[in-house]
N, C-alpha and C positions, 0 to 999 in steps of 0.2 A: 804193453805200450799201445796207445791210444792215439789216433790221428787226429787233430784238429781240423774240423773244417773250415775254411776261410771262404767267405761270400765276398764277392767284389760288387757294388754298386755304381752305377754311373752318377756321376753328380751332373745336375742341372746349370747350366751356365746361366747367371743371374745377370744382365747387362741393365745398366743404369742408364739413360739417355741425359746426358748432361748438356745445356746449352752454351752455346759460344757466349763469352760476358760481353766480347768487344762487338760482336755481330747484332747483339740483342739490344745495345746500348748505343748502337750507331756510334762508337769511337775507334780509336786507335790508340795503342800504347805509345805512352810518351813519357820520356826519360825525367821530366820535372814532375810528373806527380809520384813523387817516390812513396807515399802512402798506400796508392793503388797498386803500386809494383810490388811491395812489401806482402800483400794477400797471395801472391803466385808464388813465392817463396818459401822454404821450411824455416822452421826455428833457427836451424844451423848456416842460413844463408844461400841454399842451394835453389838452384831453380827447379821447380817443380816438373813433373813429365806432362805431356797430353792426357794421359790416361787418368790425371788427378784433376788436371785444370778444366778439362772439357772443352778445349779451343781448338778450332782449327787447325790446319799444319801451317797455313799461311799467318795466320795470326799468333802461334806460339812462335813461330821463326821470328816474327816482329817483336814480341814480347821478350825474348832472350837477348835480342839485338838491343832493346832500350835497357834492359836491366844490367847488361854490360856497361853501356855510357856510362848508366847512372852510377857504376859502383867506379869507371874511369874517372869520372868528373865528382867523386866523393860523396856525392847525396847518399849512397847506401855502402855500409861496409861489405868487403867482400867474404869476411868471416866474422862469426860472434865467438867471442870468449866465452869457454865453458866456466860454469860457476863452482 
């Protein structure tokens, strides 16, 4: 019986630096701009996390609050029906 030699390699973490969309354009998220808000949502209607959007913590909280307002006022659907 021969033993297999396992070589473990360290993975280098690659970080992409994303800019905060709202800070860059000097804007604040608004529930009336539903087209803009949908850019920060998945295909299924979920709010994307900060790691995917690149927003600051402050703007991510504002964004989620405005998305929830838009959902409540029926500008954006809560869920999308699967096809």
